[in-house]
KOLVOTI-548660 format. One record per residue (C-alpha): residue number from 1; residue in three letters; x, y, z. Coordinates in Angstrom, 2 decimals, m for minus. Layout:
{NUM "Ala" {X Y Z}} ...
! end
This chain:
{1 "Unk" {20.01 m22.17 126.81}} {2 "Unk" {17.37 m20.36 124.66}} {3 "Unk" {14.87 m18.28 126.56}} {4 "Unk" {11.31 m19.67 126.61}} {5 "Unk" {9.01 m17.17 125.11}} {6 "Unk" {5.33 m16.66 124.92}} {7 "Unk" {3.74 m14.80 122.01}} {8 "Unk" {0.64 m12.74 122.66}} {9 "Unk" {m1.67 m11.76 119.74}} {10 "Unk" {m5.09 m9.96 119.86}} {11 "Unk" {m7.34 m8.20 117.59}} {12 "Unk" {m10.52 m6.41 118.71}} {13 "Unk" {m12.80 m7.23 115.76}} {14 "Unk" {m12.69 m10.06 113.38}} {15 "Unk" {m15.93 m9.69 111.33}} {16 "Unk" {m14.98 m12.33 108.82}} {17 "Unk" {m14.01 m14.91 111.50}} {18 "Unk" {m10.91 m16.00 109.64}} {19 "Unk" {m8.29 m14.92 112.22}} {20 "Unk" {m6.09 m13.32 109.64}} {21 "Unk" {m5.14 m10.36 111.80}} {22 "Unk" {m3.81 m12.46 114.67}} {23 "Unk" {m2.03 m14.77 112.15}} {24 "Unk" {m0.12 m11.85 110.81}} {25 "Unk" {0.85 m10.69 114.32}} {26 "Unk" {2.00 m14.21 115.13}} {27 "Unk" {4.27 m14.43 112.19}} {28 "Unk" {5.99 m11.05 112.93}} {29 "Unk" {6.38 m11.90 116.59}} {30 "Unk" {7.94 m15.33 115.79}} {31 "Unk" {10.33 m13.65 113.30}} {32 "Unk" {11.37 m11.34 116.14}} {33 "Unk" {11.93 m14.28 118.44}} {34 "Unk" {14.10 m16.01 115.89}} {35 "Unk" {16.26 m12.99 115.41}} {36 "Unk" {16.95 m13.05 119.16}} {37 "Unk" {17.42 m16.77 119.38}} {38 "Unk" {14.43 m17.15 121.62}} {39 "Unk" {12.39 m20.25 121.66}} {40 "Unk" {8.61 m19.75 121.20}} {41 "Unk" {6.84 m22.34 123.41}} {42 "Unk" {3.29 m21.03 123.32}} {43 "Unk" {1.11 m18.56 121.42}} {44 "Unk" {m1.68 m16.83 123.39}} {45 "Unk" {m4.44 m15.74 121.01}} {46 "Unk" {m7.36 m13.39 121.89}} {47 "Unk" {m9.04 m13.10 118.59}} {48 "Unk" {m12.09 m10.71 118.23}} {49 "Unk" {m11.61 m9.71 121.89}} {50 "Unk" {m11.53 m6.08 123.27}} {51 "Unk" {m8.79 m5.02 125.62}} {52 "Unk" {m10.57 m1.67 126.30}} {53 "Unk" {m13.97 m2.88 127.65}} {54 "Unk" {m13.82 m3.44 131.34}} {55 "Unk" {m16.33 m6.24 131.40}} {56 "Unk" {m14.46 m8.43 128.92}} {57 "Unk" {m12.40 m11.17 130.24}} {58 "Unk" {m9.47 m12.01 127.98}} {59 "Unk" {m8.99 m15.83 128.64}} {60 "Unk" {m5.56 m16.15 127.00}} {61 "Unk" {m4.28 m12.99 128.48}} {62 "Unk" {m5.20 m14.29 131.95}} {63 "Unk" {m3.63 m17.69 131.16}} {64 "Unk" {m0.32 m15.84 130.03}} {65 "Unk" {m0.28 m14.01 133.40}} {66 "Unk" {m0.57 m17.25 135.23}} {67 "Unk" {2.18 m18.94 133.24}} {68 "Unk" {4.43 m15.92 133.82}} {69 "Unk" {3.95 m16.09 137.54}} {70 "Unk" {4.54 m19.87 137.56}} {71 "Unk" {7.88 m19.41 135.85}} {72 "Unk" {6.94 m21.25 132.70}} {73 "Unk" {7.94 m18.37 130.47}} {74 "Unk" {11.15 m16.18 130.47}} {75 "Unk" {9.84 m13.52 128.04}} {76 "Unk" {6.81 m12.14 126.21}} {77 "Unk" {6.74 m10.96 122.59}} {78 "Unk" {3.70 m8.92 121.31}} {79 "Unk" {3.22 m6.93 118.10}} {80 "Unk" {2.66 m3.74 120.05}} {81 "Unk" {2.05 m2.67 123.64}} {82 "Unk" {m1.60 m1.75 122.78}} {83 "Unk" {m2.20 m5.36 121.67}} {84 "Unk" {m1.25 m6.40 125.24}} {85 "Unk" {m2.99 m3.59 127.23}} {86 "Unk" {m5.37 m0.71 126.68}} {87 "Unk" {m6.46 m0.46 130.43}} {88 "Unk" {m3.85 0.87 132.93}} {89 "Unk" {m4.85 m1.76 135.38}} {90 "Unk" {m3.86 m4.58 132.97}} {91 "Unk" {m0.42 m2.96 132.50}} {92 "Unk" {0.03 m2.68 136.30}} {93 "Unk" {m0.75 m6.37 136.76}} {94 "Unk" {1.97 m7.12 134.27}} {95 "Unk" {4.46 m4.86 135.92}} {96 "Unk" {3.87 m6.55 139.29}} {97 "Unk" {4.97 m9.84 137.67}} {98 "Unk" {8.18 m8.14 136.41}} {99 "Unk" {8.75 m6.91 140.03}} {100 "Unk" {8.51 m10.52 141.21}} {101 "Unk" {10.75 m11.85 138.40}} {102 "Unk" {13.34 m9.20 137.50}} {103 "Unk" {14.92 m11.44 134.78}} {104 "Unk" {11.80 m11.35 132.56}} {105 "Unk" {12.00 m9.81 129.27}} {106 "Unk" {9.40 m8.05 127.08}} {107 "Unk" {9.66 m7.22 123.41}} {108 "Unk" {7.39 m5.85 120.74}} {109 "Unk" {7.77 m5.81 116.95}} {110 "Unk" {7.20 m2.07 116.74}} {111 "Unk" {9.54 m0.87 119.59}} {112 "Unk" {11.15 m2.37 122.73}} {113 "Unk" {10.08 m1.30 126.28}} {114 "Unk" {11.97 m2.43 129.34}} {115 "Unk" {9.31 m3.04 131.91}} {116 "Unk" {12.00 m3.86 134.41}} {117 "Unk" {13.30 m0.34 134.46}} {118 "Unk" {11.61 2.91 136.00}} {119 "Unk" {12.03 4.72 132.73}} {120 "Unk" {10.59 1.98 130.72}} {121 "Unk" {7.57 1.51 133.01}} {122 "Unk" {6.93 5.30 132.84}} {123 "Unk" {7.02 5.17 128.96}} {124 "Unk" {4.69 2.09 128.98}} {125 "Unk" {2.24 3.91 131.22}} {126 "Unk" {2.14 6.94 129.08}} {127 "Unk" {1.62 4.81 125.88}} {128 "Unk" {m1.11 2.79 127.48}} {129 "Unk" {m2.78 5.94 128.75}} {130 "Unk" {m2.71 7.36 125.10}} {131 "Unk" {m4.10 3.98 123.77}} {132 "Unk" {m6.88 4.15 126.33}} {133 "Unk" {m7.77 7.69 125.31}} {134 "Unk" {m7.78 6.66 121.64}} {135 "Unk" {m10.20 3.83 122.52}} {136 "Unk" {m12.40 6.34 124.47}} {137 "Unk" {m12.51 8.74 121.56}} {138 "Unk" {m13.37 5.94 119.07}} {139 "Unk" {m16.06 4.62 121.38}} {140 "Unk" {m17.57 8.18 121.69}} {141 "Unk" {m17.65 8.56 117.93}} {142 "Unk" {m19.33 5.19 117.48}} {143 "Unk" {m21.87 5.91 120.10}} {144 "Unk" {m22.68 9.23 118.45}} {145 "Unk" {m22.96 7.57 115.07}} {146 "Unk" {m25.37 4.88 116.46}} {147 "Unk" {m27.45 7.51 118.11}} {148 "Unk" {m27.72 9.44 114.89}} {149 "Unk" {m28.71 6.24 113.05}} {150 "Unk" {m31.26 5.51 115.70}} {151 "Unk" {m32.83 9.03 115.46}} {152 "Unk" {m33.21 8.54 111.73}} {153 "Unk" {m34.82 5.18 112.18}} {154 "Unk" {m31.99 3.32 110.48}} {155 "Unk" {m30.47 0.01 111.58}} {156 "Unk" {m27.06 0.09 113.14}} {157 "Unk" {m25.96 m3.14 111.34}} {158 "Unk" {m24.95 m6.54 112.60}} {159 "Unk" {m26.77 m9.85 112.16}} {160 "Unk" {m30.38 m9.70 111.19}} {161 "Unk" {m32.71 m10.18 114.24}} {162 "Unk" {m34.87 m13.29 114.13}} {163 "Unk" {m38.01 m12.53 112.08}} {164 "Unk" {m36.06 m10.64 109.28}} {165 "Unk" {m34.21 m11.94 106.30}} {166 "Unk" {m30.50 m12.47 106.66}} {167 "Unk" {m29.67 m10.90 103.36}} {168 "Unk" {m31.97 m7.84 103.91}} {169 "Unk" {m32.77 m7.05 107.55}} {170 "Unk" {m35.51 m4.50 106.38}} {171 "Unk" {m37.53 m7.38 104.89}} {172 "Unk" {m39.62 m9.86 106.97}} {173 "Unk" {m38.75 m13.47 106.77}} {174 "Unk" {m42.27 m15.11 106.31}} {175 "Unk" {m41.33 m18.44 108.02}} {176 "Unk" {m39.70 m16.85 111.07}} {177 "Unk" {m42.47 m14.19 111.31}} {178 "Unk" {m45.21 m16.81 111.32}} {179 "Unk" {m43.28 m18.73 114.05}} {180 "Unk" {m43.17 m15.57 116.17}} {181 "Unk" {m46.90 m14.93 115.64}} {182 "Unk" {m47.76 m18.52 116.54}} {183 "Unk" {m45.65 m18.34 119.68}} {184 "Unk" {m47.34 m15.00 120.70}} {185 "Unk" {m50.76 m16.58 120.28}} {186 "Unk" {m49.68 m19.49 122.59}} {187 "Unk" {m48.33 m16.93 125.11}} {188 "Unk" {m51.80 m15.22 125.07}} {189 "Unk" {m53.46 m18.67 125.46}} {190 "Unk" {m51.34 m19.43 128.65}} {191 "Unk" {m48.29 m21.35 127.28}} {192 "Unk" {m45.02 m20.74 129.05}} {193 "Unk" {m42.00 m19.14 127.27}} {194 "Unk" {m40.07 m22.24 128.45}} {195 "Unk" {m42.42 m24.56 126.49}} {196 "Unk" {m42.01 m22.47 123.44}} {197 "Unk" {m38.18 m22.41 123.83}} {198 "Unk" {m38.15 m26.19 124.02}} {199 "Unk" {m40.31 m26.56 120.92}} {200 "Unk" {m38.25 m23.98 119.05}} {201 "Unk" {m35.07 m25.73 119.86}} {202 "Unk" {m36.39 m28.96 118.60}} {203 "Unk" {m37.52 m27.34 115.32}} {204 "Unk" {m34.44 m25.27 114.86}} {205 "Unk" {m36.18 m22.00 115.12}} {206 "Unk" {m35.16 m18.78 116.89}} {207 "Unk" {m31.57 m18.42 115.67}} {208 "Unk" {m29.86 m19.99 118.60}} {209 "Unk" {m26.27 m18.91 119.07}} {210 "Unk" {m23.54 m21.01 117.63}} {211 "Unk" {m22.04 m23.51 120.08}} {212 "Unk" {m24.97 m23.30 122.55}} {213 "Unk" {m26.98 m26.43 123.41}} {214 "Unk" {m30.08 m24.60 124.28}} {215 "Unk" {m31.60 m21.16 123.78}} {216 "Unk" {m31.72 m18.90 126.78}} {217 "Unk" {m35.16 m18.09 128.26}} {218 "Unk" {m34.49 m14.35 128.08}} {219 "Unk" {m33.49 m14.70 124.31}} {220 "Unk" {m36.90 m16.14 123.45}} {221 "Unk" {m38.70 m13.62 125.50}} {222 "Unk" {m36.82 m10.75 123.79}} {223 "Unk" {m37.73 m12.12 120.39}} {224 "Unk" {m41.45 m12.20 121.24}} {225 "Unk" {m41.64 m8.76 122.95}} {226 "Unk" {m39.09 m6.78 121.04}} {227 "Unk" {m40.26 m3.26 120.01}} {228 "Unk" {m38.71 m3.93 116.53}} {229 "Unk" {m41.86 m6.14 115.90}} {230 "Unk" {m44.01 m2.94 115.62}} {231 "Unk" {m41.27 m0.89 113.98}} {232 "Unk" {m40.05 1.03 117.09}} {233 "Unk" {m36.37 1.98 117.05}} {234 "Unk" {m34.47 1.20 120.25}} {235 "Unk" {m31.26 2.70 121.65}} {236 "Unk" {m29.40 1.01 124.60}} {237 "Unk" {m32.40 m1.29 125.13}} {238 "Unk" {m35.07 1.53 125.44}} {239 "Unk" {m37.55 2.74 122.91}} {240 "Unk" {m36.13 5.95 121.36}} {241 "Unk" {m38.49 8.94 121.43}} {242 "Unk" {m38.37 11.72 118.75}} {243 "Unk" {m38.65 15.39 119.33}} {244 "Unk" {m42.45 15.17 119.29}} {245 "Unk" {m42.40 12.63 122.17}} {246 "Unk" {m43.54 9.71 119.90}} {247 "Unk" {m41.46 6.58 119.34}} {248 "Unk" {m39.07 6.72 116.37}} {249 "Unk" {m40.24 4.39 113.61}} {250 "Unk" {m37.62 2.16 111.94}} {251 "Unk" {m37.24 1.76 108.15}} {252 "Unk" {m38.17 m1.96 108.19}} {253 "Unk" {m41.25 m4.11 107.75}} {254 "Unk" {m43.46 m4.77 110.77}} {255 "Unk" {m44.46 m8.24 112.07}} {256 "Unk" {m47.04 m7.17 114.66}} {257 "Unk" {m49.72 m4.55 114.90}} {258 "Unk" {m49.48 m2.29 117.92}} {259 "Unk" {m52.46 m4.04 119.55}} {260 "Unk" {m50.98 m7.52 119.15}} {261 "Unk" {m47.51 m6.41 120.48}} {262 "Unk" {m48.90 m4.50 123.57}} {263 "Unk" {m51.18 m7.46 124.46}} {264 "Unk" {m48.15 m9.96 124.50}} {265 "Unk" {m45.91 m7.55 126.46}} {266 "Unk" {m48.72 m7.04 129.02}} {267 "Unk" {m49.17 m10.79 129.48}} {268 "Unk" {m45.39 m11.37 129.97}} {269 "Unk" {m45.15 m8.49 132.41}} {270 "Unk" {m48.19 m9.72 134.35}} {271 "Unk" {m46.83 m13.18 134.81}} {272 "Unk" {m43.53 m11.78 136.09}} {273 "Unk" {m45.45 m9.80 138.75}} {274 "Unk" {m47.63 m12.70 139.77}} {275 "Unk" {m44.99 m15.43 139.73}} {276 "Unk" {m41.59 m13.71 140.35}} {277 "Unk" {m38.84 m16.35 139.81}} {278 "Unk" {m41.36 m19.17 140.06}} {279 "Unk" {m41.55 m21.98 137.54}} {280 "Unk" {m45.08 m22.53 136.12}} {281 "Unk" {m44.08 m25.93 134.48}} {282 "Unk" {m46.75 m28.65 134.62}} {283 "Unk" {m46.58 m32.28 133.57}} {284 "Unk" {m50.20 m33.46 134.19}} {285 "Unk" {m53.38 m31.96 133.02}} {286 "Unk" {m55.22 m31.92 136.37}} {287 "Unk" {m52.25 m31.02 138.72}} {288 "Unk" {m53.59 m28.27 140.96}} {289 "Unk" {m57.07 m28.62 139.55}} {290 "Unk" {m58.18 m32.11 140.92}} {291 "Unk" {m59.14 m32.33 144.54}} {292 "Unk" {m59.67 m35.39 146.84}} {293 "Unk" {m63.33 m36.30 147.30}} {294 "Unk" {m62.65 m37.01 150.99}} {295 "Unk" {m60.44 m34.29 152.36}} {296 "Unk" {m60.72 m31.82 149.33}} {297 "Unk" {m56.93 m31.33 149.34}} {298 "Unk" {m55.43 m30.60 145.83}} {299 "Unk" {m54.24 m33.77 144.11}} {300 "Unk" {m51.04 m33.92 142.13}} {301 "Unk" {m50.08 m36.34 139.33}} {302 "Unk" {m47.59 m39.02 140.24}} {303 "Unk" {m45.33 m40.69 137.57}} {304 "Unk" {m45.34 m44.50 137.39}} {305 "Unk" {m41.65 m45.43 137.37}} {306 "Unk" {m42.50 m48.99 136.26}} {307 "Unk" {m44.30 m47.86 133.12}} {308 "Unk" {m42.56 m48.65 129.77}} {309 "Unk" {m43.67 m47.95 126.28}} {310 "Unk" {m46.07 m50.74 125.03}} {311 "Unk" {m46.90 m51.93 128.47}} {312 "Unk" {m50.44 m52.14 129.82}} {313 "Unk" {m49.47 m50.27 133.09}} {314 "Unk" {m50.63 m46.67 133.63}} {315 "Unk" {m48.14 m44.02 132.95}} {316 "Unk" {m49.30 m41.79 135.86}} {317 "Unk" {m51.96 m41.57 138.61}} {318 "Unk" {m53.67 m38.81 140.60}} {319 "Unk" {m53.05 m39.42 144.16}} {320 "Unk" {m54.08 m37.65 147.41}} {321 "Unk" {m50.70 m37.40 149.16}} {322 "Unk" {m50.06 m37.19 152.91}} {323 "Unk" {m46.88 m35.36 152.09}} {324 "Unk" {m49.04 m32.50 150.64}} {325 "Unk" {m51.39 m32.48 153.67}} {326 "Unk" {m53.99 m34.88 152.29}} {327 "Unk" {m55.53 m38.10 153.64}} {328 "Unk" {m53.72 m40.41 151.25}} {329 "Unk" {m56.97 m42.50 150.73}} {330 "Unk" {m57.77 m41.60 147.09}} {331 "Unk" {m55.92 m42.58 143.94}} {332 "Unk" {m56.99 m42.96 140.34}} {333 "Unk" {m55.39 m43.90 136.97}} {334 "Unk" {m54.58 m40.70 135.16}} {335 "Unk" {m55.27 m41.20 131.41}} {336 "Unk" {m59.02 m42.00 131.55}} {337 "Unk" {m59.62 m39.11 133.98}} {338 "Unk" {m57.90 m36.65 131.67}} {339 "Unk" {m59.74 m37.96 128.66}} {340 "Unk" {m63.14 m37.73 130.36}} {341 "Unk" {m62.47 m34.16 131.45}} {342 "Unk" {m61.26 m33.13 128.00}} {343 "Unk" {m64.39 m34.51 126.42}} {344 "Unk" {m66.69 m32.83 128.94}} {345 "Unk" {m64.94 m29.52 128.64}} {346 "Unk" {m64.70 m29.42 124.89}} {347 "Unk" {m68.38 m30.33 124.54}} {348 "Unk" {m69.37 m27.59 127.04}} {349 "Unk" {m67.31 m25.07 125.08}} {350 "Unk" {m68.86 m26.10 121.75}} {351 "Unk" {m72.32 m25.76 123.28}} {352 "Unk" {m71.49 m22.32 124.62}} {353 "Unk" {m69.90 m21.13 121.40}} {354 "Unk" {m73.12 m22.17 119.60}} {355 "Unk" {m75.21 m19.59 121.57}} {356 "Unk" {m72.65 m16.89 122.18}} {357 "Unk" {m70.27 m15.17 119.84}} {358 "Unk" {m66.75 m13.91 120.73}} {359 "Unk" {m66.63 m10.18 120.18}} {360 "Unk" {m64.48 m9.32 117.20}} {361 "Unk" {m61.75 m6.72 117.05}} {362 "Unk" {m62.96 m3.63 118.84}} {363 "Unk" {m61.21 m0.20 118.99}} {364 "Unk" {m60.35 0.92 122.39}} {365 "Unk" {m62.87 3.58 123.52}} {366 "Unk" {m60.22 6.16 124.82}} {367 "Unk" {m57.93 6.02 121.73}} {368 "Unk" {m58.92 9.56 120.77}} {369 "Unk" {m58.15 10.81 124.26}} {370 "Unk" {m54.68 9.28 124.14}} {371 "Unk" {m54.06 10.78 120.69}} {372 "Unk" {m55.08 14.21 122.16}} {373 "Unk" {m52.84 13.97 125.20}} {374 "Unk" {m49.95 12.91 122.97}} {375 "Unk" {m50.61 15.91 120.71}} {376 "Unk" {m50.84 18.21 123.74}} {377 "Unk" {m47.41 17.04 125.01}} {378 "Unk" {m45.85 17.60 121.58}} {379 "Unk" {m47.30 21.19 121.39}} {380 "Unk" {m45.96 22.09 124.76}} {381 "Unk" {m42.50 20.77 123.80}} {382 "Unk" {m42.61 22.76 120.60}} {383 "Unk" {m43.86 25.91 122.37}} {384 "Unk" {m40.85 25.80 124.75}} {385 "Unk" {m38.51 25.20 121.77}} {386 "Unk" {m39.97 28.20 119.90}} {387 "Unk" {m39.74 30.39 123.13}} {388 "Unk" {m43.50 30.90 123.37}} {389 "Unk" {m43.33 29.49 126.98}} {390 "Unk" {m40.50 29.23 129.45}} {391 "Unk" {m38.89 26.08 130.67}} {392 "Unk" {m40.45 26.56 134.08}} {393 "Unk" {m43.92 26.77 132.61}} {394 "Unk" {m43.27 23.64 130.54}} {395 "Unk" {m42.07 21.70 133.55}} {396 "Unk" {m45.18 22.69 135.51}} {397 "Unk" {m47.58 21.59 132.71}} {398 "Unk" {m45.71 18.47 131.33}} {399 "Unk" {m45.62 16.06 134.29}} {400 "Unk" {m49.55 15.74 134.66}} {401 "Unk" {m49.82 15.26 130.91}} {402 "Unk" {m47.20 12.61 130.91}} {403 "Unk" {m48.78 10.73 133.69}} {404 "Unk" {m52.05 10.72 132.06}} {405 "Unk" {m50.48 9.48 128.76}} {406 "Unk" {m48.62 6.66 130.60}} {407 "Unk" {m51.88 5.61 132.36}} {408 "Unk" {m53.79 5.55 129.20}} {409 "Unk" {m51.16 3.49 127.39}} {410 "Unk" {m51.28 0.99 130.24}} {411 "Unk" {m54.98 0.85 129.96}} {412 "Unk" {m54.87 0.38 126.20}} {413 "Unk" {m52.34 m2.53 126.61}} {414 "Unk" {m54.60 m4.19 129.26}} {415 "Unk" {m57.66 m3.81 126.97}} {416 "Unk" {m56.04 m5.40 123.95}} {417 "Unk" {m54.42 m8.04 126.11}} {418 "Unk" {m57.84 m9.23 127.26}} {419 "Unk" {m59.24 m9.02 123.75}} {420 "Unk" {m56.41 m11.09 122.22}} {421 "Unk" {m56.59 m13.60 125.13}} {422 "Unk" {m60.27 m14.07 124.55}} {423 "Unk" {m59.73 m14.68 120.84}} {424 "Unk" {m56.93 m17.24 121.54}} {425 "Unk" {m58.93 m19.08 124.20}} {426 "Unk" {m62.07 m19.10 122.04}} {427 "Unk" {m60.38 m21.23 119.48}} {428 "Unk" {m60.82 m24.36 121.79}} {429 "Unk" {m64.40 m24.83 120.68}} {430 "Unk" {m63.41 m26.43 117.37}} {431 "Unk" {m60.82 m28.76 118.68}} {432 "Unk" {m61.12 m32.59 118.75}} {433 "Unk" {m59.89 m34.59 121.78}} {434 "Unk" {m56.78 m35.64 119.90}} {435 "Unk" {m56.00 m32.13 118.89}} {436 "Unk" {m56.53 m31.08 122.51}} {437 "Unk" {m53.96 m33.48 123.77}} {438 "Unk" {m51.52 m32.31 121.11}} {439 "Unk" {m51.42 m28.83 122.63}} {440 "Unk" {m48.83 m27.81 125.20}} {441 "Unk" {m49.84 m28.77 128.69}} {442 "Unk" {m50.30 m25.12 129.78}} {443 "Unk" {m52.67 m24.49 126.88}} {444 "Unk" {m54.67 m27.60 127.96}} {445 "Unk" {m54.92 m26.43 131.48}} {446 "Unk" {m56.13 m22.90 130.34}} {447 "Unk" {m58.92 m24.49 128.27}} {448 "Unk" {m60.00 m26.68 131.25}} {449 "Unk" {m59.87 m23.78 133.70}} {450 "Unk" {m61.97 m21.73 131.22}} {451 "Unk" {m64.86 m24.07 132.02}} {452 "Unk" {m63.99 m25.74 135.39}} {453 "Unk" {m62.86 m24.53 138.79}} {454 "Unk" {m61.97 m27.90 140.03}} {455 "Unk" {m62.40 m31.67 139.48}} {456 "Unk" {m63.44 m33.82 142.44}} {457 "Unk" {m62.05 m37.41 142.42}} {458 "Unk" {m64.13 m39.51 144.72}} {459 "Unk" {m62.87 m42.88 146.25}} {460 "Unk" {m63.63 m45.91 144.15}} {461 "Unk" {m63.76 m48.41 147.06}} {462 "Unk" {m61.99 m51.63 147.63}} {463 "Unk" {m61.61 m53.99 144.63}} {464 "Unk" {m62.88 m51.60 141.98}} {465 "Unk" {m60.60 m51.54 138.98}} {466 "Unk" {m62.88 m50.60 136.15}} {467 "Unk" {m62.93 m46.87 135.49}} {468 "Unk" {m66.11 m45.31 136.67}} {469 "Unk" {m66.90 m41.81 135.21}} {470 "Unk" {m69.63 m41.19 137.84}} {471 "Unk" {m66.89 m40.90 140.40}} {472 "Unk" {m65.28 m37.92 138.71}} {473 "Unk" {m67.21 m34.75 139.51}} {474 "Unk" {m66.39 m31.62 137.48}} {475 "Unk" {m67.12 m28.29 139.30}} {476 "Unk" {m68.39 m25.93 136.53}} {477 "Unk" {m67.73 m22.21 136.56}} 
! end
């Protein structure tokens, strides 16, 4: 009876995605199996998968090991031992199976190794150790190359990041760049990243990964806060600093000014500190803003499960709930309350805008001080390099300067964040009610909270069905 054989093929990189490398390996392995009168029952293919990286799980390799243990295979054929294993631990797992099943056979196209004998195992361990060292050497050379490219402000290749043209990653893609700027303005105006992610997905923005149903939250956040937006070169996720202590500038076009980028980063970081791991999603305009006129407990919106498109029933109501610690005696149809509050808030903001002006772009008052501190740090580093001062002297003077520089940078980011937020929120004065309700719900709430601290909903009494605006009491700031 012919031995049942599994063919294992693997290639680390398949940039074209055509699987030509593994196809060639499969042909050679099947030819070897035919010469030995073995029957190939399954091919295990790990295309574009590394066997050297420890955090990579090779799905087909793991399946092959399970099939070997289950007795579904009598032999394994691979093009070479290093296709099968480049980490000693993977080889040892295979050897354990050969201990359990001494009749198993192993063959490669390049040379045969008997994993059932002590000499064969010793030779296999030596070969895998050399393959592992070769991968280490290649990895070290690649890392050094990427560091050199980063220090020169050059790209390291790969797909173009979102915001830049696919055919030339040094040139800005106007459509994608405008989508990024618009999303950043929404962030400054109070919109959640989750809301932006949903809109981007509906509009086909953001370069979602192939095969994914929805973009990851962290992926959208990284796009909107990437140092690349202001031309900063990164290395291993950190902004790379040059010998002068300043960020290395990349050789590509910028999408943001430094002020715009720092403002967005500051807002995102601030939200994470205030609400770690907490969802800020809202469905109703006055959730958390409206309060019961009797017990003053916060009122939440409640969806009407009986509502259907085209029906006269209300979609949602604002109810004082006993579950949330309220009296449960006040309830009001949601739509007319929201529309009334929107009209009052927009009118108030238009009146305010007529007598006050939003300050335009102002330069941060301590910019010169930050430039001087940065210059001092660069001079100290250069003085040590030219042997004008000792390392000990440098390490005595440098920490205080670096702390001051970091404090000033944080203050600058906070200044521009507040400036950009004021600009974004000041745009509400020109909105119509329809345009207001077309905004994301977080943006609507920010506009309302800019004018109101609360909305008191008073009881309507028995039998009252007609909406009475006098029972809705806005509490102005």
